[in-house]
Structure formats: structure tokens, C-alpha cells
C-alpha positions in Angstrom: -78.0 14.1 28.8 -79.4 16.9 26.6 -82.7 16.4 24.8 -82.4 18.3 21.5 -85.9 17.5 20.2 -88.3 18.3 23.1 -90.3 20.5 20.7 -91.1 17.5 18.4 -94.8 17.6 19.1 -95.8 14.7 17.0 -93.3 12.0 18.0 -91.5 10.9 21.1 -88.3 12.8 21.6 -85.1 11.7 19.8 -81.9 13.2 21.2 -79.2 14.2 18.7 -76.9 12.4 21.1 -79.7 10.5 22.8 -80.8 6.9 22.8 -84.4 6.5 21.7 -86.7 7.3 18.9 -90.2 5.8 18.3 -90.5 7.3 14.8 -89.0 10.2 12.9 -90.9 13.2 11.4 -93.4 12.2 8.7 -94.7 15.6 7.6 -93.1 18.9 6.5 -94.1 20.4 9.8 -92.5 17.6 11.8 -89.4 17.9 9.6 -89.1 21.7 10.3 -89.4 21.1 14.0 -86.8 18.3 13.7 -84.4 20.5 11.8 -85.0 23.5 14.1 -84.5 21.6 17.3 -82.9 23.3 20.2 -79.1 23.4 20.2 -77.0 22.1 23.0 -76.9 24.7 25.7 -73.2 24.5 26.1 -72.6 25.3 22.4 -74.0 28.9 22.4 -73.1 31.0 25.4 -75.0 33.9 26.9 -73.4 36.4 24.6 -74.7 34.4 21.6 -71.2 33.4 20.5 -69.8 29.9 20.0 -66.8 29.1 22.1 -64.3 26.4 21.0 -65.4 23.1 22.6 -62.8 20.5 23.5 -62.6 17.5 21.3 -65.3 14.9 21.8 -63.9 11.4 21.8 -66.0 8.7 20.2 -66.2 5.3 21.9 -68.0 2.1 20.8 -69.4 -0.5 23.3 -71.3 -3.7 22.6 -73.9 -4.6 25.2 -73.8 -8.3 24.2 -70.2 -8.4 25.6 -70.7 -9.6 29.2 -67.5 -7.8 30.3 -68.3 -4.4 28.8 -68.7 -2.6 32.1 -65.9 -4.4 33.8 -63.2 -3.0 31.4 -61.6 0.2 32.3 -62.0 2.8 29.5 -59.5 5.6 29.8 -60.0 8.9 27.8 -57.0 10.9 26.9 -57.2 14.7 26.7 -59.2 17.4 28.3 -62.7 16.6 27.1 -65.3 16.5 30.0 -67.6 14.3 27.8 -67.4 11.3 25.5 -69.8 10.2 22.8 -70.6 6.6 23.3 -72.0 4.5 20.3 -73.9 1.6 21.7 -74.2 -1.6 19.8 -75.9 -4.9 20.5 -74.6 -8.0 18.7 -72.8 -5.6 16.3 -75.9 -3.5 15.4 -76.0 0.2 16.5 -78.9 0.8 18.9 -78.2 4.2 20.4 -75.7 6.9 21.2 -75.3 9.5 23.9 -72.8 11.7 25.8 -71.4 10.4 29.0 -69.3 12.4 31.5 -65.5 11.8 31.8 -64.5 11.6 35.5 -60.7 11.8 36.1 -60.0 10.5 32.6 -62.4 7.6 33.0 -66.0 7.1 31.8 -68.8 7.4 34.4 -70.4 4.0 33.6 -73.3 4.8 36.0 -74.5 7.3 33.4 -74.5 4.6 30.7 -76.3 2.1 32.9 -79.0 4.6 33.8 -80.2 4.8 30.1 -80.0 1.2 29.1 -83.7 0.6 29.7 -84.5 3.1 26.9 -82.7 0.9 24.4 -85.0 -2.1 24.8 -87.2 -1.4 21.8 -84.3 -0.7 19.5 -82.5 -3.9 20.6 -85.6 -6.0 20.1 -86.4 -4.6 16.6 -82.8 -4.9 15.5 -82.7 -8.6 16.6 -85.9 -9.3 14.7 -84.6 -7.7 11.6 -81.2 -9.5 11.7 -83.1 -12.8 11.9 -84.5 -12.2 8.4 -82.5 -13.8 5.5 -80.5 -11.7 3.0 -82.2 -12.1 -0.4 -80.1 -13.5 -3.2 -79.5 -10.2 -5.0 -76.3 -9.1 -6.6 -75.0 -5.7 -5.6 -72.8 -3.0 -7.0 -71.2 -0.5 -4.5 -70.4 2.9 -6.2 -68.1 5.6 -4.8 -67.9 8.9 -6.6 -64.8 10.9 -6.1 -62.8 13.8 -7.4 -59.1 14.5 -6.4 -59.5 13.1 -2.9 -57.0 10.3 -2.8 -56.3 10.5 1.0 -60.1 10.0 1.7 -60.4 7.2 -0.8 -57.4 5.4 0.8 -59.4 5.2 4.0 -62.6 4.2 2.3 -61.6 1.4 -0.1 -60.2 -1.0 2.5 -63.7 -1.1 4.2 -65.3 -2.1 0.8 -62.9 -4.9 0.0 -64.8 -7.5 2.0 -67.8 -6.9 -0.2 -65.8 -7.6 -3.3 -64.5 -10.8 -1.8 -68.2 -11.8 -1.1 -68.8 -11.5 -4.9 -70.2 -8.0 -5.1 -69.0 -5.4 -7.6 -67.1 -2.3 -6.4 -67.0 0.8 -8.7 -65.0 4.0 -8.3 -66.3 6.8 -10.5 -63.5 9.4 -11.0 -65.4 12.6 -11.7 -63.5 15.0 -13.9 -60.1 14.5 -12.2 -57.2 16.9 -12.5 -54.6 14.1 -11.9 -54.3 10.3 -12.3 -53.8 9.7 -8.6 -57.2 8.1 -8.2 -56.7 5.8 -11.1 -53.3 4.7 -9.8 -54.8 4.1 -6.3 -57.7 2.0 -7.6 -55.3 -0.1 -9.7 -53.9 -1.5 -6.5 -57.2 -3.1 -5.6 -58.0 -6.1 -7.8 -61.7 -6.2 -6.8 -62.4 -2.6 -7.6 -63.3 -1.3 -11.1 -62.3 2.2 -12.2 -64.6 4.3 -14.3 -63.6 7.7 -15.6 -66.4 10.3 -16.0 -65.0 13.4 -17.7 -68.0 15.7 -17.1 -68.0 17.4 -13.7 -70.9 17.1 -11.2 -71.9 14.6 -8.6 -75.2 13.9 -10.3 -73.5 13.1 -13.5 -71.0 10.8 -11.7 -73.8 9.0 -9.8 -75.7 8.5 -13.1 -72.6 7.1 -14.7 -72.3 4.7 -11.8 -75.9 3.6 -12.1 -75.4 2.9 -15.8 -72.1 1.0 -15.4 -73.3 -1.1 -12.4 -74.1 -4.7 -13.1 -75.8 -5.5 -9.8 -79.5 -5.8 -9.1 -79.0 -3.3 -6.3 -76.7 -0.2 -6.5 -75.4 1.0 -3.2 -73.7 4.4 -2.8 -71.3 5.7 -0.2 -68.9 8.7 -0.2 -65.1 8.8 -0.5 -64.9 10.4 3.0 -66.9 7.6 4.6 -66.0 4.1 5.9 -68.5 1.2 5.7 -69.3 -1.1 8.6 -68.7 -4.8 7.9 -72.5 -5.5 8.0 -73.4 -2.5 6.0 -74.2 -4.0 2.6 -76.0 -7.1 3.9 -78.1 -4.8 6.2 -79.2 -2.8 3.1 -79.9 -5.8 1.0 -82.1 -7.5 3.6 -84.7 -4.8 3.1 -85.2 -5.6 -0.6 -87.1 -8.8 0.1 -90.2 -6.7 -0.3 -90.5 -6.1 -4.1 -92.1 -2.7 -3.5 -89.0 -1.4 -1.7 -87.0 0.7 -4.2 -84.8 2.6 -1.9 -83.0 1.9 1.4 -81.0 4.3 3.5 -78.9 3.6 6.6 -77.5 5.4 9.6 -74.4 7.6 9.2 -72.4 8.4 12.3 -69.3 10.5 12.8 -66.0 8.9 13.6 -64.2 12.2 14.2 -65.4 15.0 16.5 -62.3 17.1 17.0 -63.0 20.6 15.6 -65.7 23.1 16.5 -67.2 22.7 13.0 -67.5 18.9 13.4 -69.0 19.0 16.8 -71.5 21.7 15.9 -72.6 19.9 12.8 -73.1 16.5 14.5 -75.0 18.0 17.4 -77.2 20.3 15.3 -77.5 18.5 11.9 -75.8 15.2 11.5 -76.8 12.5 9.1 -78.3 9.9 11.5 -82.1 9.7 11.6 -82.6 7.6 14.7 -82.1 4.0 15.8 -85.3 2.3 14.7 -86.1 1.0 11.3 -88.9 2.8 9.5 -90.8 2.3 6.2 -92.0 5.2 4.1 -94.7 5.3 1.4 -97.5 7.6 0.3 -99.8 6.3 3.0 -97.6 7.6 5.9 -95.2 10.1 4.5 -95.1 13.4 2.6 -92.6 13.0 -0.2 -91.6 16.7 -0.2 -90.0 16.0 3.2 -87.7 13.4 1.6 -84.7 14.8 3.6 -85.8 12.7 6.5 -84.7 9.6 4.7 -81.0 10.4 4.8 -78.5 11.1 2.1 -76.5 9.3 -0.7 -73.6 8.8 1.7 -75.5 5.7 2.7 -78.2 4.5 0.2 -79.1 1.5 -2.0 -81.4 1.7 -5.0 -83.2 -1.1 -6.8 -81.9 -0.7 -10.4 -85.0 -2.1 -12.1 -87.1 0.9 -11.0 -84.9 3.4 -12.8 -86.8 3.4 -16.1 -89.9 4.5 -14.1 -88.2 7.0 -11.6 -85.5 8.3 -13.8 -81.9 9.0 -12.8 -80.5 11.8 -10.6 -81.1 15.3 -11.8 -77.7 16.5 -13.1 -78.5 20.1 -12.4 -78.6 19.4 -8.6 -75.9 18.4 -6.2 -72.2 19.1 -5.5 -70.3 20.4 -8.6 -73.3 22.4 -9.8 -74.7 25.9 -9.0 -77.2 24.2 -6.6 -74.5 22.5 -4.5 -76.9 19.9 -3.0 -80.4 18.5 -3.3 -79.9 15.7 -5.9 -80.3 12.9 -3.4 -83.5 14.3 -1.8 -85.1 15.1 -5.1 -84.4 11.5 -6.3 -85.9 10.2 -3.1 -89.0 12.3 -3.7 -89.5 10.8 -7.1 -89.1 7.3 -5.8 -91.8 7.9 -3.3 -94.1 9.9 -5.5 -94.1 7.1 -8.1 -95.7 4.8 -5.4 -92.6 2.8 -4.3 -91.6 2.2 -0.7 -88.4 3.4 1.0 -86.8 2.1 4.2 -84.5 3.6 6.7 -82.6 0.9 8.5 -80.0 1.9 11.1 -78.5 -1.6 11.0 -76.7 -0.3 7.8 -74.0 1.8 9.2 -71.3 4.0 7.6 -68.9 6.3 9.4 -68.4 9.8 8.0 -65.7 12.4 8.6 -67.5 15.8 8.8 -65.9 19.0 7.6 -63.2 20.2 9.9 -63.0 23.9 8.9 -65.6 26.4 9.9 -65.5 28.1 6.5 -66.3 24.7 4.9 -69.3 24.3 7.2 -70.5 27.8 6.2 -70.3 26.8 2.5 -72.1 23.6 3.3 -75.0 25.3 5.1 -75.3 27.8 2.2 -75.4 24.8 -0.2 -78.1 23.0 1.9 -80.3 26.1 1.7 -79.8 26.4 -2.0 -80.4 22.6 -2.6 -83.8 22.4 -0.8 -85.4 25.2 -2.6 -83.7 24.2 -5.9 -85.2 20.7 -5.9 -88.6 22.0 -4.7 -88.5 24.4 -7.7 -87.9 21.3 -9.9 -90.7 19.4 -8.3 -93.1 22.4 -8.9 -92.1 23.2 -12.4 -91.3 19.8 -13.9 -93.3 17.4 -11.7 -96.4 19.5 -11.3 -96.1 19.3 -7.5 -98.3 22.2 -6.5 -97.9 21.4 -2.8 -94.6 23.2 -3.0 -96.6 26.5 -3.2 -97.9 25.8 0.3 -95.0 24.1 1.8 -92.0 26.2 0.7 -93.2 29.5 2.1 -94.2 27.8 5.4 -90.8 26.1 5.6 -88.9 29.3 4.7 -90.5 31.4 7.5 -90.7 28.7 10.2 -87.1 27.5 9.7 -84.9 30.0 7.9 -86.5 33.3 9.0 -87.0 32.0 12.5 -83.4 30.8 12.9 -82.1 34.0 11.5 -84.1 36.1 13.9 -83.2 33.9 16.9 -79.5 34.4 16.0 -79.9 38.2 15.5 -81.4 38.5 19.0 -79.0 35.9 20.5 -81.8 33.7 21.8 -80.6 30.7 23.9 -79.8 27.7 21.8 -79.7 29.7 18.5 -77.6 29.1 15.4 -74.3 31.0 15.1 -75.3 34.1 13.1 -73.0 33.3 10.2 -74.5 29.9 9.7 -78.1 31.1 10.0 -77.4 33.7 7.4 -75.6 31.3 5.1 -78.6 28.9 5.1 -81.1 31.7 4.8 -79.3 33.3 1.8 -78.9 29.9 0.2 -82.7 29.3 0.4 -83.3 32.7 -1.3 -80.9 31.7 -4.1 -82.3 28.2 -4.7 -84.8 28.7 -7.5 -82.5 31.1 -9.4 -79.5 28.7 -9.1 -81.5 25.7 -10.3 -82.5 27.4 -13.6 -78.9 28.6 -14.0 -77.7 25.1 -13.7 -80.2 23.8 -16.2 -79.2 26.4 -18.7 -75.5 25.6 -18.3 -76.2 21.9 -18.8 -78.2 22.5 -21.9 -75.5 24.6 -23.3 -72.8 22.0 -22.5 -74.9 19.2 -24.1 -75.3 21.2 -27.3 -71.5 21.2 -27.6 -70.7 17.5 -27.0 -71.7 14.3 -28.6 -74.9 12.8 -27.3 -73.2 9.6 -26.3 -70.0 9.2 -24.3 -66.9 8.8 -26.6 -65.9 5.4 -25.5 -64.9 2.3 -27.6 -68.0 0.8 -29.3 -67.7 -2.6 -27.7 -67.4 -1.1 -24.2 -70.3 1.3 -24.9 -72.6 -1.5 -26.1 -71.7 -3.7 -23.1 -72.5 -0.8 -20.7 -75.8 -0.1 -22.4 -76.8 -3.8 -22.3 -75.9 -4.0 -18.6 -77.8 -0.9 -17.6 -80.9 -1.2 -19.8 -81.0 2.6 -19.6 -79.5 3.7 -23.0 
């Protein structure tokens, strides 16, 4: 089992495909070390190139099943390893790679690490014993011309509609009516058309349309676990909790791009629940909380925190950063955030290497774009200290390691993509703001919807 975070000096190691974490990074320095962790040694070879790895099958086991190790698990295909997702009474408590021996899993490797799961199992059991508060919820999925992804997502959300929660699909500037026709097949799902492009715009429309006390977001290329929504809601018993994120795992690891992303980046932030506030966390490191693929927001705090910045995120020049900038504002206003791995969604990572290159460029742009916003519009002068430090210790360091083909380095094209994105971040943020300002000057201030519907939406949201 490879340990990807042996250089995390301020917290016990968490393997990207490992099984334990005591706490995640709480400062910018910790987060840089976390995001610059050593890559899997069998991903980058001695020549500094990235060979095509065999597909990595994903298998789930539940330790509360007394027969889990008696069943024969056969793995088809040439892969020498399998990624095992470990549950206990349904909750995810760990994951790691196990060897495949003659098409069968070497269960001795699984049993050898079970002792490391004790803390995660104990904490998850204690959390599950807590009652789910009587709060209404709205689940929002923002999408644009991705019917096939949405077809896989919506069936996993139907149980929440049957439980009395609201499900919204925000169709963001579509080019066809395929999404509308698909949503019409689901009686418990409400369709909302948002004609202006941009993920931030779509998420804000979802927040305004939502009727629930809590608004949960997931993506159209994700699938929710049956206990996902209850696990998020359970954390809102504390009135100071304004934001809850959950764990996001990959349900498909077939291509080189998918395997590299999961091993080197990924969306999961460990297997132990954590609370964040100004006493224990630096808000400028908000990326450690997760992403909007798996998040819930207390709607009553929005008049204080504001909505998503529409100049950030996919569909804008900045390409990402809207979620982490919003998380930053929640924490900087004095609210509490929670990361709870009991709230699980499954995500399909990008399959193509070119799409991964674009994503890494976008991540580089997004971080420095939202830090620019924090500096200029929030008066967060800590950015002047943190941004240069992060740029040199993460981006420059990774690029140099790739140029000199150091063991465990990034592939050079990905290191350069992220590096160049970081350089472009401040410029792209101001470009996005200028474009939005120009667009707003050409359209009515309020959405051109029927008056009765507009008044009802405003009354529900309390934001207009």
C-alpha cells in the first residue's frame, strides 16, 4: 500500500488510496503539502513519462457483513490491483488498493489493515446515532446539455423526493430541450430554465428557487448514495453550522486520466468527520472542505454570506473557484463548516487526457482568481502573503520537478497547465467581471418570467 502523504508534517498520514486520517490540513502550508503529495511510484516511470495503466476495478465491501471474507470475489481483466471501498453498516470508513492474485483478491492484504479503521468506525457509529433534524431540504442539480449523465444521476435522487424533499434541475443555457423532456419523466423533479450561461449563475438560480431550509448540491455526472442527504442534514443540528460537505469517490477508474486524477487529486478529504471555524482553520485554504459536487448550505445565512460569485466557476473565464470562494466567505463570516464522510456521492472523472489538462489549467486559474477577489473585494490582505508562497511551493516546485523528471513528479503537460493557469488567474477574474457587467447592462435587472411566478420565487427565497 502506497502512502501518498508521508510529507504531511502536521497531521498523521492519509493515503490517497489509504485507510486512515486523524485530521486533514488546517493551514495553507498543510494544504500545499497535501496537494503536492508524492505520486504513486508506478504512475511515473524512470524516464519521467506516464505509461498507460490497466483499468483499476472498484469493489465495495461492508465489514458488518459476517460473510464478507468468505465470499469469493473474482476480478475480470488484466488489472494487478483493485480499489476496495470499505464500509461499516453502510458508511464509508476507508479505501485502499489490494493485489489481485489469479483473478482473485488477496484478502490477507485487506485483513492486515483493518485495525487502522477502528477510529473511523467508532466515529461513524457515534454520528449515525444522532437524530436527523426536522429540516426541509432541496436538492439542486445544475446541468447543460448532458442528458446521458443526468439519466444516471436522477434515479439516485428519486428516493429523496419520495421522502418529501424537493429536487430541482437547473438547465443552464441549453442548446436543446432534451433535459426538459428527460426531467418531465420524473414526477418528483422540478425543472428550472436558466438562460444565462455560467455555473455560478445556475447555482444562484437554484438557491433562489429552492423552498427547503437546506439546499444540497450535486453534479449531473455524480450519483448519490442512499444515505447521502440524511447524512448531510444530521450536521445542521448545530445552528452555527452553515455549510456541510461530504466525501466524493470515483465509481469508474478505467482510463489513464481517471486513475491519475484519483490518485493525485481526487475529491475525497479523508474518512473522519471534521469541523472548521475561525478558531482552527485558515479560510483561505477553503479547498480542503471539498467541492459543490457534494455540499449542503443553510439557506438562512445567505443574506449574510451572499450568493456564489458569478464571475467564477465553469462557464466563465475563471473555469473554477466559485465553490471555494463561497466556502471562504461562509467561514470568514464566523459560521462553522463540517466535512462528513458519511455523506457519499460517486463521481465519474474525466476520461480523456485532454479534458484533464483543461481541468488542471482551470484549477490553477480558479485558485488565484478567487484569491484575487478575496484581496480586492473582501480586503483579505493575507492573500499577499499566502498567494506567492503557494505559487512557489506548489506550482513552481511541481513544474521544476517535472522538468527534471524527479521521481513521483507530475506529468510535464499537467504541471505546466496548472502553472500557466495560476499565472492567468487574476487577469481572467477581472475579464469575467467586465463581461458580466457588460451583459447586465444589456438585459433587464429581473428575470423575464411571469409576474405570479416571479413573486412566488422571491417570497420563497427571501433574496430578491
